[in-house]
C-alpha positions in Angstrom: 18.9 -70.4 -35.6 19.2 -66.8 -36.7 16.1 -67.1 -38.8 14.1 -67.9 -35.7 15.4 -64.8 -33.9 14.5 -62.5 -36.8 10.9 -63.6 -37.0 8.6 -61.2 -35.1 6.4 -62.4 -32.3 2.7 -61.3 -32.7 2.7 -60.3 -29.0 5.7 -58.1 -29.6 4.0 -56.5 -32.5 0.9 -55.7 -30.4 3.1 -54.2 -27.7 5.0 -52.1 -30.3 1.7 -50.9 -31.7 0.4 -49.9 -28.3 3.7 -48.2 -27.5 3.5 -46.2 -30.8 -0.1 -45.2 -30.0 0.9 -44.1 -26.5 3.8 -42.1 -27.9 1.6 -40.5 -30.5 -0.9 -39.5 -27.9 1.8 -38.0 -25.6 3.2 -36.1 -28.6 -0.2 -34.7 -29.6 -1.0 -33.2 -26.2 1.5 -30.4 -26.2 1.4 -29.8 -29.9 -2.3 -29.7 -30.4 -4.1 -26.6 -31.6 -5.8 -26.2 -28.2 -2.5 -26.3 -26.3 -1.0 -23.8 -28.7 -3.9 -21.4 -28.2 -3.7 -21.7 -24.5 0.1 -21.1 -24.5 -0.4 -18.1 -26.8 -3.1 -16.6 -24.6 -1.0 -17.2 -21.5 2.0 -15.4 -23.1 -0.1 -12.4 -24.0 -1.7 -12.2 -20.6 1.6 -12.5 -18.8 3.1 -9.8 -21.0 0.3 -7.4 -20.1 0.6 -8.1 -16.4 4.4 -7.7 -16.5 4.2 -4.4 -18.4 1.7 -3.1 -15.9 3.9 -4.0 -13.0 6.8 -2.4 -14.8 4.9 0.9 -15.2 3.8 0.8 -11.6 7.4 0.4 -10.5 8.6 3.3 -12.6 5.8 5.5 -11.2 6.8 4.5 -7.6 10.4 5.1 -8.3 9.8 8.6 -9.7 7.2 9.6 -7.1 9.2 8.3 -4.1 12.4 9.9 -5.2 11.0 13.4 -4.4 10.3 12.5 -0.7 
C-alpha cells in the first residue's frame, strides 16, 4: 500500500513542472537586468529631486528669516 502512495502521478509531475516554471518567471521579473537598471535610474533621479528640494528649502529658510 505504501508503494502505491510513493509513485508519482504523471499529472502531478506536469502540475509541478508548470508551478516551477511559473515561480521561475515570477522570480526573474524583479531580478532581471532591465528591472535592476530601472530601479537604479529611479534611485538616482529621486536623489537628485530630493537634493534640489532640500536646497530650495534651505534657501527659503534663510531668506525668509530676514523678513
